[in-house]
FILO-143696 format. One record per residue (C-alpha): residue number from 1; z, x, y. Coordinates in Angstrom, 3 decimals. Example, Ala and Ser with C-alpha at 12.3 -4.5 7.8 and 13.67 -1.06 7.14 Angstrom:
[pt 1, [7.800, 12.300, -4.500]],
[pt 2, [7.140, 13.670, -1.060]],
// end
This chain:
[pt 1, [-117.941, -201.923, -60.897]],
[pt 2, [-120.724, -204.470, -60.395]],
[pt 3, [-120.242, -207.438, -58.052]],
[pt 4, [-122.289, -210.503, -59.030]],
[pt 5, [-123.045, -213.576, -56.909]],
[pt 6, [-121.974, -216.474, -59.139]],
[pt 7, [-124.417, -218.865, -57.401]],
[pt 8, [-127.582, -216.775, -57.739]],
[pt 9, [-126.372, -214.679, -60.700]],
[pt 10, [-127.620, -211.531, -58.981]],
[pt 11, [-125.978, -208.183, -58.306]],
[pt 12, [-124.979, -207.968, -54.646]],
[pt 13, [-122.993, -204.716, -54.699]],
[pt 14, [-121.888, -201.857, -56.881]],
[pt 15, [-118.378, -200.512, -56.243]],
[pt 16, [-117.421, -196.989, -57.391]],
[pt 17, [-114.037, -198.140, -58.724]],
[pt 18, [-111.518, -195.994, -60.602]],
[pt 19, [-110.810, -195.814, -64.335]],
[pt 20, [-111.200, -199.090, -66.250]],
[pt 21, [-111.315, -201.535, -63.272]],
[pt 22, [-109.998, -204.975, -64.219]],
[pt 23, [-109.361, -207.213, -61.229]],
[pt 24, [-110.872, -207.541, -57.752]],
[pt 25, [-109.678, -209.433, -54.708]],
[pt 26, [-111.001, -209.877, -51.155]],
[pt 27, [-108.443, -209.608, -48.357]],
[pt 28, [-108.656, -211.642, -45.101]],
[pt 29, [-109.966, -208.551, -43.299]],
[pt 30, [-112.916, -208.406, -45.734]],
[pt 31, [-111.764, -205.364, -47.691]],
[pt 32, [-112.217, -205.472, -51.460]],
[pt 33, [-109.270, -204.371, -53.645]],
[pt 34, [-109.852, -203.369, -57.281]],
[pt 35, [-107.079, -202.613, -59.780]],
[pt 36, [-107.696, -199.737, -62.205]],
[pt 37, [-105.625, -200.184, -65.362]],
[pt 38, [-106.008, -196.716, -66.879]],
[pt 39, [-105.321, -194.752, -63.713]],
[pt 40, [-102.679, -197.190, -62.488]],
[pt 41, [-104.019, -197.365, -58.965]],
[pt 42, [-106.002, -199.636, -56.635]],
[pt 43, [-109.401, -198.876, -55.139]],
[pt 44, [-110.061, -200.206, -51.624]],
[pt 45, [-113.630, -200.820, -50.406]],
[pt 46, [-114.927, -202.031, -47.058]],
[pt 47, [-116.750, -205.363, -47.111]],
[pt 48, [-120.409, -205.471, -48.134]],
[pt 49, [-122.700, -205.962, -45.131]],
[pt 50, [-125.009, -208.942, -44.657]],
[pt 51, [-128.035, -209.404, -42.384]],
[pt 52, [-129.218, -212.658, -40.822]],
[pt 53, [-132.021, -211.600, -38.485]],
[pt 54, [-133.630, -209.256, -35.975]],
[pt 55, [-134.910, -210.017, -32.492]],
[pt 56, [-137.474, -209.403, -31.195]],
[pt 57, [-139.249, -209.363, -34.534]],
[pt 58, [-142.259, -207.378, -33.353]],
[pt 59, [-143.141, -204.446, -31.126]],
[pt 60, [-145.693, -201.696, -30.447]],
[pt 61, [-146.592, -199.086, -33.038]],
[pt 62, [-145.384, -196.419, -30.600]],
[pt 63, [-141.821, -197.683, -31.084]],
[pt 64, [-139.321, -197.904, -28.259]],
[pt 65, [-138.496, -201.596, -28.672]],
[pt 66, [-134.794, -202.375, -28.260]],
[pt 67, [-133.846, -204.804, -31.023]],
[pt 68, [-130.732, -206.771, -31.911]],
[pt 69, [-129.825, -207.076, -35.593]],
[pt 70, [-127.303, -209.745, -36.528]],
[pt 71, [-125.121, -210.086, -39.612]],
[pt 72, [-121.595, -209.312, -40.812]],
[pt 73, [-119.577, -206.193, -41.690]],
[pt 74, [-121.997, -203.930, -39.826]],
[pt 75, [-119.464, -201.382, -38.512]],
[pt 76, [-120.624, -197.779, -38.862]],
[pt 77, [-124.187, -198.808, -39.609]],
[pt 78, [-127.230, -196.602, -39.957]],
[pt 79, [-130.550, -198.417, -39.418]],
[pt 80, [-134.034, -197.696, -40.698]],
[pt 81, [-137.200, -199.656, -39.919]],
[pt 82, [-140.124, -199.045, -42.212]],
[pt 83, [-138.074, -196.251, -43.762]],
[pt 84, [-137.750, -194.361, -40.464]],
[pt 85, [-134.353, -194.049, -38.720]],
[pt 86, [-133.853, -196.127, -35.597]],
[pt 87, [-132.244, -194.473, -32.578]],
[pt 88, [-129.564, -195.492, -30.110]],
[pt 89, [-127.705, -197.477, -32.769]],
[pt 90, [-124.537, -199.217, -31.598]],
[pt 91, [-122.414, -201.958, -33.144]],
[pt 92, [-120.272, -204.547, -31.377]],
[pt 93, [-116.480, -204.533, -32.057]],
[pt 94, [-116.729, -207.504, -34.417]],
[pt 95, [-119.323, -205.780, -36.584]],
[pt 96, [-121.684, -208.735, -36.235]],
[pt 97, [-124.411, -207.250, -34.045]],
[pt 98, [-126.351, -203.996, -33.888]],
[pt 99, [-128.525, -202.836, -31.026]],
[pt 100, [-131.065, -200.119, -31.785]],
[pt 101, [-134.401, -198.722, -30.650]],
[pt 102, [-137.327, -198.892, -33.055]],
[pt 103, [-139.037, -195.692, -34.204]],
[pt 104, [-142.823, -195.334, -34.217]],
[pt 105, [-144.504, -197.107, -37.114]],
[pt 106, [-147.798, -198.262, -38.553]],
[pt 107, [-149.317, -201.653, -37.794]],
[pt 108, [-147.972, -204.366, -40.077]],
[pt 109, [-144.686, -205.693, -41.425]],
[pt 110, [-141.776, -203.287, -41.976]],
[pt 111, [-138.471, -203.619, -43.818]],
[pt 112, [-135.253, -203.402, -41.798]],
[pt 113, [-132.446, -201.673, -43.741]],
[pt 114, [-128.798, -201.267, -42.709]],
[pt 115, [-126.418, -198.915, -44.517]],
[pt 116, [-122.636, -198.999, -44.019]],
[pt 117, [-119.663, -197.718, -45.976]],
[pt 118, [-119.690, -201.072, -47.768]],
[pt 119, [-123.256, -200.758, -49.011]],
[pt 120, [-126.899, -201.104, -48.011]],
[pt 121, [-128.707, -204.343, -47.238]],
[pt 122, [-132.305, -205.052, -46.226]],
[pt 123, [-134.511, -207.649, -44.556]],
[pt 124, [-137.965, -207.210, -46.109]],
[pt 125, [-140.948, -207.460, -43.734]],
[pt 126, [-138.605, -208.502, -40.915]],
[pt 127, [-140.190, -206.426, -38.120]],
[pt 128, [-143.920, -206.299, -37.365]],
[pt 129, [-145.562, -203.332, -35.689]],
[pt 130, [-148.490, -204.404, -33.499]],
[pt 131, [-151.198, -202.385, -31.768]],
[pt 132, [-151.398, -202.409, -27.967]],
[pt 133, [-153.196, -205.550, -26.708]],
[pt 134, [-156.502, -205.427, -24.846]],
[pt 135, [-158.113, -207.967, -22.526]],
[pt 136, [-161.845, -208.538, -22.139]],
[pt 137, [-162.048, -211.595, -19.896]],
[pt 138, [-160.903, -215.007, -18.704]],
[pt 139, [-162.971, -218.185, -18.476]],
[pt 140, [-163.220, -220.060, -16.210]],
[pt 141, [-162.373, -217.384, -13.657]],
[pt 142, [-161.384, -219.670, -10.792]],
[pt 143, [-159.601, -222.945, -10.167]],
[pt 144, [-157.698, -225.042, -7.618]],
[pt 145, [-154.533, -223.934, -5.827]],
[pt 146, [-152.560, -226.694, -7.523]],
[pt 147, [-153.094, -225.064, -10.902]],
[pt 148, [-153.777, -227.103, -14.016]],
[pt 149, [-156.966, -225.275, -15.022]],
[pt 150, [-157.287, -224.739, -18.760]],
[pt 151, [-158.406, -221.135, -19.287]],
[pt 152, [-159.390, -219.028, -22.272]],
[pt 153, [-158.362, -215.361, -22.281]],
[pt 154, [-160.084, -213.062, -24.762]],
[pt 155, [-159.044, -209.692, -26.143]],
[pt 156, [-157.316, -208.158, -29.163]],
[pt 157, [-153.758, -207.984, -30.540]],
[pt 158, [-152.652, -210.966, -28.449]],
[pt 159, [-150.201, -212.465, -30.985]],
[pt 160, [-146.954, -213.703, -29.405]],
[pt 161, [-148.408, -213.501, -25.906]],
[pt 162, [-146.730, -214.524, -22.660]],
[pt 163, [-149.183, -215.043, -19.785]],
[pt 164, [-148.719, -214.795, -16.008]],
[pt 165, [-151.365, -215.413, -13.358]],
[pt 166, [-150.559, -214.089, -9.921]],
[pt 167, [-147.078, -213.312, -11.230]],
[pt 168, [-146.367, -216.944, -12.191]],
[pt 169, [-146.000, -218.034, -15.826]],
[pt 170, [-148.864, -219.987, -17.333]],
[pt 171, [-147.966, -223.008, -19.465]],
[pt 172, [-149.213, -224.384, -22.767]],
[pt 173, [-149.900, -220.888, -24.082]],
[pt 174, [-151.315, -220.721, -27.602]],
[pt 175, [-152.962, -217.881, -29.535]],
[pt 176, [-155.527, -218.151, -32.323]],
[pt 177, [-154.584, -216.784, -35.775]],
[pt 178, [-156.654, -213.636, -35.273]],
[pt 179, [-154.843, -212.772, -32.034]],
[pt 180, [-158.168, -212.534, -30.166]],
[pt 181, [-158.001, -215.611, -27.942]],
[pt 182, [-155.384, -217.290, -25.757]],
[pt 183, [-155.607, -220.750, -24.264]],
[pt 184, [-153.304, -221.528, -21.355]],
[pt 185, [-152.950, -223.681, -18.243]],
[pt 186, [-152.847, -221.981, -14.863]],
[pt 187, [-149.773, -222.338, -12.622]],
[pt 188, [-150.049, -223.176, -8.928]],
[pt 189, [-151.114, -220.252, -6.775]],
[pt 190, [-152.264, -219.110, -3.360]],
[pt 191, [-155.894, -218.830, -2.275]],
[pt 192, [-157.568, -215.628, -3.377]],
[pt 193, [-157.795, -213.321, -6.376]],
[pt 194, [-154.857, -213.135, -8.807]],
[pt 195, [-154.021, -210.677, -11.571]],
[pt 196, [-153.892, -211.999, -15.137]],
[pt 197, [-151.137, -210.304, -17.170]],
[pt 198, [-150.517, -210.701, -20.895]],
[pt 199, [-147.363, -209.466, -22.607]],
[pt 200, [-147.665, -209.445, -26.412]],
[pt 201, [-145.759, -207.795, -29.251]],
[pt 202, [-147.717, -204.585, -28.755]],
[pt 203, [-147.142, -204.240, -25.012]],
[pt 204, [-148.348, -205.492, -21.623]],
[pt 205, [-151.890, -205.392, -20.248]],
[pt 206, [-153.497, -206.802, -17.081]],
[pt 207, [-156.841, -207.836, -15.613]],
[pt 208, [-156.530, -207.218, -11.863]],
[pt 209, [-158.037, -209.893, -9.579]],
[pt 210, [-159.487, -211.690, -12.609]],
[pt 211, [-158.733, -215.286, -11.564]],
[pt 212, [-159.479, -216.715, -8.135]],
[pt 213, [-157.560, -219.640, -6.657]],
[pt 214, [-159.811, -221.822, -4.517]],
[pt 215, [-158.728, -224.499, -2.042]],
[pt 216, [-160.183, -228.027, -2.201]],
[pt 217, [-163.212, -228.313, 0.144]],
[pt 218, [-163.263, -230.425, 3.298]],
[pt 219, [-166.332, -231.725, 5.149]],
[pt 220, [-166.726, -232.112, 8.902]],
[pt 221, [-170.404, -232.935, 9.284]],
[pt 222, [-174.101, -232.672, 8.321]],
[pt 223, [-177.014, -231.796, 10.594]],
[pt 224, [-179.577, -233.241, 10.882]],
[pt 225, [-178.168, -236.558, 9.667]],
[pt 226, [-181.525, -238.154, 8.803]],
[pt 227, [-184.823, -237.293, 7.179]],
[pt 228, [-187.821, -238.682, 5.261]],
[pt 229, [-187.447, -240.505, 1.942]],
[pt 230, [-189.632, -237.848, 0.353]],
[pt 231, [-186.830, -235.345, 0.847]],
[pt 232, [-187.425, -231.715, 1.776]],
[pt 233, [-185.234, -231.699, 4.896]],
[pt 234, [-183.210, -228.508, 5.367]],
[pt 235, [-179.667, -229.574, 6.289]],
[pt 236, [-176.497, -227.703, 7.269]],
[pt 237, [-173.187, -229.037, 5.956]],
[pt 238, [-170.030, -227.784, 7.662]],
[pt 239, [-166.423, -227.769, 6.453]],
[pt 240, [-163.997, -225.450, 4.675]],
[pt 241, [-163.673, -223.917, 1.185]],
[pt 242, [-167.310, -224.679, 0.382]],
[pt 243, [-168.134, -221.522, -1.586]],
[pt 244, [-169.575, -222.312, -4.997]],
[pt 245, [-169.829, -226.063, -4.404]],
[pt 246, [-172.492, -228.382, -5.756]],
[pt 247, [-174.133, -230.845, -3.350]],
[pt 248, [-175.506, -234.316, -4.015]],
[pt 249, [-177.120, -236.696, -1.530]],
[pt 250, [-177.319, -240.302, -2.646]],
[pt 251, [-176.124, -239.120, -6.056]],
[pt 252, [-179.104, -236.761, -6.498]],
[pt 253, [-178.581, -232.969, -6.506]],
[pt 254, [-179.753, -231.076, -3.456]],
[pt 255, [-181.776, -227.907, -3.998]],
[pt 256, [-181.778, -224.406, -2.505]],
[pt 257, [-178.018, -224.533, -1.953]],
[pt 258, [-176.568, -221.477, -0.193]],
[pt 259, [-173.147, -220.689, 1.306]],
[pt 260, [-171.943, -218.414, 4.067]],
[pt 261, [-169.367, -215.763, 3.213]],
[pt 262, [-166.527, -217.652, 4.885]],
[pt 263, [-167.200, -220.781, 2.837]],
[pt 264, [-167.499, -222.896, 5.996]],
[pt 265, [-171.197, -223.744, 5.855]],
[pt 266, [-173.750, -224.850, 3.273]],
[pt 267, [-177.497, -224.985, 3.723]],
[pt 268, [-179.453, -227.160, 1.318]],
[pt 269, [-182.710, -229.075, 0.901]],
[pt 270, [-182.492, -232.854, 0.542]],
[pt 271, [-183.850, -234.541, -2.582]],
[pt 272, [-186.076, -237.603, -2.440]],
[pt 273, [-184.182, -240.820, -1.735]],
[pt 274, [-184.479, -244.494, -0.828]],
[pt 275, [-184.441, -245.778, 2.731]],
[pt 276, [-180.936, -246.276, 4.117]],
[pt 277, [-177.616, -244.496, 4.296]],
[pt 278, [-176.753, -242.052, 1.523]],
[pt 279, [-173.469, -240.390, 0.609]],
[pt 280, [-173.247, -236.609, 0.842]],
[pt 281, [-170.832, -235.250, -1.766]],
[pt 282, [-169.672, -231.658, -2.107]],
[pt 283, [-167.864, -230.685, -5.294]],
[pt 284, [-166.105, -227.362, -6.009]],
[pt 285, [-167.231, -225.717, -9.231]],
[pt 286, [-164.774, -223.995, -11.578]],
[pt 287, [-166.964, -221.441, -13.330]],
[pt 288, [-166.990, -217.634, -13.489]],
[pt 289, [-170.352, -217.281, -11.771]],
[pt 290, [-169.230, -218.978, -8.542]],
[pt 291, [-165.938, -217.158, -8.031]],
[pt 292, [-167.471, -214.577, -5.712]],
[pt 293, [-168.770, -215.344, -2.209]],
[pt 294, [-172.519, -215.774, -2.087]],
[pt 295, [-174.863, -214.379, 0.511]],
[pt 296, [-176.099, -216.976, 2.996]],
[pt 297, [-179.681, -215.693, 2.498]],
[pt 298, [-180.136, -214.569, -1.112]],
[pt 299, [-183.551, -213.319, -2.191]],
[pt 300, [-184.248, -216.260, -4.457]],
[pt 301, [-182.950, -219.874, -4.481]],
[pt 302, [-179.926, -220.615, -6.649]],
[pt 303, [-178.440, -224.026, -7.089]],
[pt 304, [-174.783, -224.695, -7.816]],
[pt 305, [-173.545, -225.504, -11.335]],
[pt 306, [-172.007, -228.672, -12.737]],
[pt 307, [-169.330, -230.577, -10.828]],
[pt 308, [-165.645, -230.560, -11.662]],
[pt 309, [-163.843, -232.262, -8.821]],
[pt 310, [-165.385, -234.268, -5.985]],
[pt 311, [-164.689, -233.505, -2.345]],
[pt 312, [-164.632, -236.061, 0.451]],
[pt 313, [-168.091, -237.715, 0.769]],
[pt 314, [-170.031, -237.993, 4.007]],
[pt 315, [-172.800, -240.464, 4.785]],
[pt 316, [-176.227, -239.706, 6.237]],
[pt 317, [-179.192, -241.933, 6.930]],
[pt 318, [-182.664, -241.260, 5.613]],
// end
């Protein structure tokens, strides 16, 4: 006996009724009763199952993802995903929810099928198998303790990613269509290196000590505090959290800028300037190349990169 949906005019179930079935009725408990005129009896069938969704809708190709499948009349269900039986299948007393563990599968969309005594129903392409994610880097690789740095994380298979930095969730997470790039905003953190962790459909992967939180610099003095207008004076600037900072004097970049390992002292050469007092400004730089302490006496001069956030200025007279 064929059951047809009168709205869509499609076959939704086939019931193996008795001889010459004539009438069908659905009881409040969902059972379907069919009268068989020739055999003089009634066939009783459990309700036909329905499916409304599966969550999560993706997981690693190795399987092992615990999923919840929702619907109706799911009692006694067997579940296959991509044609392979799921394991650990259990159904709640109301027959509206299945929990199961996904089998291994191939990358891509897979059909979820549920078979009960009432029939078999499917959700085409409802679960997506994804390869394990990889990470190749984060840029910039450092930022202030307060957070708020917009970073780009690169890798593969990053679709559906959740990001933590130092164990704290990043915000504003978005992934490009190819799943190769994440943009996110760093949370607040403590000074030092922090692990970047990405959890995607295919699993979890980390970059240990990949992002460094840096405190805002402070300045306590400059010595000597005067020099010729032609520039060329070697000065020492003292303070805290000075590693990787850029220095300007009178708005002009200083040269030969070096930092001690503790980040408490900068040595630099003054640029040319005009007679009178000039402001000394030290600005922390958020860029991958300045996230590691620099030697106070490197073999060749290196100047700091572009400024991001100004520190407290000091004045000196030239």
